[in-house]
C-alpha positions as CSV (number, residue, x, y, z in Angstrom):
1,X,12.5,-8.5,24.3
2,X,8.9,-9.1,24.2
3,X,8.8,-11.3,26.4
4,X,5.7,-10.4,29.6
5,X,5.4,-7.2,27.5
6,X,2.5,-5.8,25.7
7,X,2.5,-4.8,22.0
8,X,-0.2,-2.7,20.1
9,X,-0.4,-3.1,16.4
10,X,-2.2,-0.5,14.5
11,X,-3.8,-2.0,11.3
12,X,-3.4,-5.2,13.0
13,X,-5.9,-7.6,11.1
14,X,-3.8,-6.1,7.7
15,X,-0.8,-8.0,6.2
16,X,2.0,-7.0,7.9
17,X,-0.2,-7.1,11.6
18,X,-1.3,-10.6,11.1
19,X,2.4,-11.9,10.3
20,X,3.4,-10.0,13.5
21,X,1.5,-11.6,15.5
22,X,2.1,-15.0,14.3
23,X,5.8,-14.1,14.3
24,X,5.9,-13.0,17.9
25,X,3.7,-15.4,19.3
26,X,5.8,-18.3,17.9
27,X,9.4,-16.6,19.5
28,X,8.1,-14.7,22.5
29,X,5.6,-14.8,25.5
30,X,3.8,-11.7,25.2
31,X,1.7,-10.3,28.3
32,X,-0.5,-8.8,25.6
33,X,-0.7,-8.3,21.7
34,X,-3.4,-6.0,20.8
35,X,-4.8,-5.5,17.3
36,X,-6.1,-1.9,16.9
37,X,-8.0,-1.8,13.9
38,X,-11.4,-0.5,12.6
39,X,-12.8,-3.5,10.6
40,X,-14.8,-5.6,12.7
41,X,-15.3,-8.6,10.4
42,X,-11.3,-9.1,10.3
43,X,-11.3,-8.7,14.0
44,X,-13.9,-11.5,14.1
45,X,-12.2,-13.9,11.6
46,X,-8.8,-13.4,13.6
47,X,-10.8,-14.5,16.6
48,X,-11.9,-17.4,14.8
49,X,-8.4,-18.8,14.1
50,X,-5.1,-19.1,14.6
51,X,-5.3,-15.9,16.4
52,X,-7.5,-17.0,19.4
53,X,-4.7,-16.9,22.2
54,X,-4.5,-16.0,25.5
55,X,-2.5,-12.8,25.1
56,X,-4.4,-11.7,22.4
57,X,-6.7,-8.0,22.9
58,X,-8.9,-7.0,20.3
59,X,-9.8,-2.9,20.0
60,X,-12.1,-1.5,17.6
61,X,-11.1,2.1,16.7
62,X,-9.8,4.0,14.1
63,X,-6.6,6.3,14.5
64,X,-8.0,9.2,13.8
65,X,-9.9,8.8,17.0
66,X,-7.2,10.1,19.6
67,X,-9.3,9.7,22.5
68,X,-9.6,5.6,22.0
69,X,-6.0,5.4,21.1
70,X,-5.2,7.0,24.4
71,X,-7.2,4.1,25.9
72,X,-5.9,1.2,24.1
73,X,-2.3,2.5,24.7
74,X,-2.7,2.1,28.3
75,X,0.0,0.1,29.5
76,X,1.4,-0.8,26.1
77,X,5.4,-1.1,25.8
78,X,5.9,-1.3,22.0
79,X,3.6,-0.1,19.1
80,X,4.1,-0.9,15.5
81,X,2.1,1.5,13.5
82,X,0.9,-0.3,10.1
83,X,-2.4,1.7,9.6
84,X,-2.8,3.3,6.7
85,X,-4.7,4.0,3.4
86,X,-2.7,2.8,1.0
87,X,-3.9,2.7,-2.9
88,X,-2.6,4.9,-4.8
89,X,-5.4,6.1,-7.3
90,X,-7.7,6.2,-4.5
91,X,-5.7,8.9,-2.7
92,X,-5.7,11.1,-6.4
93,X,-9.5,11.1,-6.0
94,X,-10.0,11.1,-2.2
95,X,-7.2,13.2,-0.9
96,X,-8.5,14.5,2.4
97,X,-9.6,11.1,3.3
98,X,-5.6,9.9,2.8
99,X,-4.5,13.1,4.7
100,X,-7.2,12.5,7.6
101,X,-5.7,8.9,8.2
102,X,-2.1,8.8,7.2
103,X,-1.0,12.2,8.5
104,X,-3.7,13.0,11.3
105,X,-3.8,9.6,12.1
106,X,-0.2,9.1,12.7
107,X,-0.1,12.4,14.8
108,X,-2.7,11.1,16.9
109,X,-0.6,7.7,17.3
110,X,2.3,9.9,18.7
111,X,0.3,11.5,21.6
112,X,-1.1,8.7,22.3
113,X,1.9,7.2,22.9
114,X,3.6,9.7,24.8
115,X,0.9,10.0,27.1
116,X,0.9,6.5,27.9
117,X,4.7,6.6,28.4
118,X,5.2,4.1,25.7
119,X,8.7,2.8,25.4
120,X,9.4,2.5,22.0
121,X,7.2,3.0,18.7
122,X,7.7,2.2,14.9
123,X,5.8,3.1,11.9
124,X,5.9,1.1,8.6
125,X,6.6,3.2,5.8
126,X,7.5,2.4,2.0
127,X,9.6,3.3,-0.7
128,X,6.8,5.6,-2.2
129,X,7.7,8.5,0.6
130,X,11.4,9.0,-1.1
131,X,10.7,12.0,-3.7
132,X,7.0,11.5,-3.7
133,X,5.0,11.9,-7.2
134,X,1.6,11.1,-5.8
135,X,-0.6,12.2,-2.7
136,X,0.0,8.4,-1.2
137,X,3.7,8.7,-1.1
138,X,3.5,12.5,0.2
139,X,1.4,11.4,3.1
140,X,3.8,8.8,4.0
141,X,6.6,10.9,3.9
142,X,4.5,13.5,6.1
143,X,4.2,10.8,8.7
144,X,8.0,9.7,8.6
145,X,8.7,13.5,9.6
146,X,6.3,13.6,12.3
147,X,7.8,10.1,13.7
148,X,11.4,11.5,13.3
149,X,10.5,14.9,14.9
150,X,8.5,13.3,17.4
151,X,11.8,12.4,19.3
152,X,12.1,16.0,19.9
153,X,9.0,17.1,21.0
154,X,9.1,14.5,23.8
155,X,10.3,16.4,26.3
156,X,10.7,14.7,29.9
157,X,8.5,11.3,28.1
158,X,10.5,8.1,27.5
159,X,9.2,7.3,24.6
160,X,11.1,7.3,21.4
161,X,10.2,6.8,17.6
162,X,11.8,5.6,14.8
163,X,10.7,4.7,11.0
164,X,10.9,1.1,8.9
165,X,11.2,2.0,5.4
166,X,10.7,-0.8,2.6
167,X,9.6,-1.5,-0.7
168,X,6.5,-3.2,-2.0
169,X,6.0,-6.8,-0.6
170,X,5.6,-10.2,-3.1
171,X,2.3,-10.8,-3.1
172,X,0.8,-8.3,-1.2
173,X,-2.5,-6.9,-2.1
174,X,-2.0,-4.6,-5.3
175,X,1.2,-6.0,-5.9
176,X,1.7,-7.3,-9.6
177,X,2.1,-11.1,-8.8
178,X,-1.9,-11.7,-7.7
179,X,-2.7,-10.0,-10.7
180,X,-0.1,-12.2,-13.2
181,X,-0.8,-15.3,-11.2
182,X,-4.7,-14.8,-11.5
183,X,-4.2,-13.8,-15.5
184,X,-2.1,-16.9,-16.2
185,X,-5.1,-19.1,-14.5
186,X,-7.2,-17.4,-17.0
187,X,-5.6,-18.5,-19.9
188,X,-3.9,-15.0,-20.9
189,X,-1.9,-15.6,-23.9
190,X,0.5,-12.3,-22.4
191,X,1.2,-10.1,-19.4
192,X,1.3,-6.6,-19.2
193,X,4.3,-5.3,-18.5
194,X,4.5,-1.5,-18.3
195,X,8.4,-1.2,-18.8
196,X,10.8,-3.8,-19.9
197,X,13.7,-1.5,-17.8
198,X,11.5,-1.8,-14.5
199,X,12.7,-3.1,-11.6
200,X,11.5,-3.6,-8.1
201,X,12.6,-4.6,-4.5
202,X,11.4,-8.3,-4.0
203,X,10.5,-8.8,-0.1
204,X,8.5,-11.1,1.5
205,X,6.2,-10.1,4.3
206,X,7.9,-12.2,6.7
207,X,11.3,-10.5,6.1
208,X,9.7,-7.1,6.3
209,X,8.2,-8.1,9.9
210,X,11.8,-9.9,10.7
211,X,13.4,-6.2,10.0
212,X,10.8,-4.2,11.8
213,X,11.2,-6.7,15.1
214,X,14.8,-6.3,14.5
215,X,14.7,-2.4,14.5
216,X,12.5,-2.1,17.5
217,X,15.7,-3.6,19.5
218,X,17.9,-1.1,17.4
219,X,16.0,1.8,17.6
220,X,17.5,5.0,19.6
221,X,15.0,7.5,18.2
222,X,14.6,9.1,15.0
223,X,16.4,6.7,12.9
224,X,14.7,6.0,9.3
225,X,15.8,1.9,8.7
226,X,16.3,0.5,5.6
227,X,16.6,-3.2,5.1
228,X,19.3,-4.3,2.5
229,X,17.0,-6.4,0.2
230,X,17.4,-8.0,-3.6
231,X,16.0,-6.4,-6.6
232,X,14.4,-8.3,-9.7
233,X,13.4,-7.2,-13.4
234,X,9.9,-7.3,-14.0
235,X,10.6,-9.0,-17.2
236,X,12.0,-12.0,-15.2
237,X,8.8,-12.5,-13.0
238,X,7.1,-13.0,-16.0
239,X,9.9,-15.5,-16.9
240,X,9.9,-16.9,-13.7
241,X,5.8,-17.8,-13.5
242,X,5.9,-19.1,-17.3
243,X,8.8,-19.8,-19.3
244,X,8.6,-18.1,-22.8
245,X,5.4,-16.2,-21.6
246,X,4.7,-13.0,-24.5
247,X,4.5,-10.0,-22.8
248,X,2.4,-6.6,-23.8
249,X,4.1,-3.4,-23.2
250,X,1.6,-0.8,-21.8
251,X,3.1,2.1,-20.8
252,X,4.3,3.2,-17.1
253,X,1.0,3.9,-15.0
254,X,0.4,7.6,-13.6
255,X,2.8,7.9,-10.2
256,X,4.9,5.0,-10.9
257,X,8.6,4.8,-11.2
258,X,11.2,2.9,-13.1
259,X,13.0,1.9,-10.1
260,X,12.4,2.0,-6.4
261,X,14.2,4.3,-4.4
262,X,14.8,3.6,-0.6
263,X,17.6,5.6,0.2
264,X,17.8,9.0,-1.9
265,X,20.9,10.4,-3.1
266,X,19.7,13.9,-1.6
267,X,20.2,12.2,1.8
268,X,23.7,10.7,1.5
269,X,25.4,13.0,3.8
270,X,22.7,11.4,6.4
271,X,23.1,7.7,5.5
272,X,25.1,4.7,7.4
273,X,25.5,1.4,5.5
274,X,25.7,-1.4,8.2
275,X,25.9,-5.1,7.2
276,X,22.4,-5.7,6.4
277,X,20.5,-2.6,6.4
278,X,21.1,1.7,6.2
279,X,20.2,3.7,8.8
280,X,19.0,8.0,7.2
281,X,20.2,10.0,10.3
282,X,17.4,13.0,11.2
283,X,18.0,16.1,9.4
284,X,17.0,18.2,12.8
285,X,19.2,18.2,15.7
286,X,18.1,16.6,18.5
287,X,18.5,18.5,22.6
288,X,19.6,14.4,23.4
289,X,22.3,13.6,21.1
290,X,22.5,9.7,19.8
291,X,25.7,8.3,18.2
292,X,24.0,6.3,15.2
293,X,26.7,4.9,14.0
294,X,26.7,1.9,16.9
295,X,23.0,0.8,17.9
296,X,22.1,-0.9,21.4
297,X,23.2,-4.4,19.3
298,X,26.5,-3.4,19.2
299,X,26.2,-3.4,15.0
300,X,28.5,-0.5,13.5
301,X,27.7,1.6,10.4
302,X,30.0,3.7,8.4
303,X,28.8,6.9,6.4
304,X,28.3,6.3,2.3
305,X,29.9,7.9,-0.1
306,X,28.8,11.6,-1.3
307,X,25.4,10.9,-3.7
308,X,25.1,7.5,-2.8
309,X,21.9,6.2,-3.6
310,X,19.9,3.0,-3.3
311,X,17.4,2.0,-5.9
312,X,15.9,-1.1,-6.9
313,X,18.3,-0.3,-10.6
314,X,21.4,-0.1,-9.0
315,X,21.1,-2.8,-6.1
316,X,24.6,-5.1,-6.4
317,X,21.5,-8.1,-5.5
318,X,19.4,-9.0,-8.3
319,X,17.3,-12.6,-8.1
320,X,17.6,-14.8,-11.0
321,X,14.9,-16.1,-12.4
322,X,15.0,-19.5,-10.7
323,X,15.4,-17.5,-7.4
324,X,12.5,-15.7,-8.5
325,X,10.5,-18.8,-9.1
326,X,11.5,-20.2,-5.8
327,X,11.2,-17.3,-3.7
328,X,7.3,-16.8,-5.3
329,X,6.5,-20.8,-4.1
330,X,6.4,-19.6,-0.7
331,X,4.3,-16.9,-1.0
């Protein structure tokens, strides 16, 4: 799909962007692979290492700058929109900055893609966009709505927009795995656990990238794609890292949930189940009718039962302690 094509990744110096680039270069022969980000140091470091490839292009710019995005997307076929401000506490203290980047920036990505007749655009979202309890989640919810509605305002443009939504990536910045490893390395006698009932989806960055790439092929416009991924219990994570390690209950932090929700019950009438993923259909009607029950890959889905909710607590697939340990060794 990506052979001889031009692909742009906003936030391309981040964990998703770098793994996406590495994966595309290993599997395809792209014409251009464009990193669009505002961090010149990270771009410089990428150019000096394994990302120094003839297909690579580096654009300094901020998604708050529509004109720069328009320039960067000239001749681009596909866009992965991963740029965002993501730290939950920072959002509470700096709400306008998150709005400017996560909401206004996403609108700029849409406008630039339409102006350049990009074929498809996938926005990377998060479980925190579901029934958000913090500002970061609220901005990602709005971004999702913008991308879904963009298919309706596209008019005669060929561009199609969709969303990929998944949970926290194991080992990524801000996740609990690096924190626990650091504390153990420093000789901690116990680990902080917010609540013994807490569960989380456990996803590697490679799994997230593979899913996003596949959804670019599946995309018809307006979908929110959700992968079927395993869950873990936070207490099992502690056991996998240090058998018998005591833990101290510190309480749930502001804006934190016991379980991550990817497909809310309120949207069950819009949710389709496929073999390895879910699709949440748009809440609005499009001028061009789309049959979301069968995608361009020939995969077929079926409506879920009324009231169905997919969360990390009711997930039928939980990893054992040994499976968590094996998976963590790859991170």
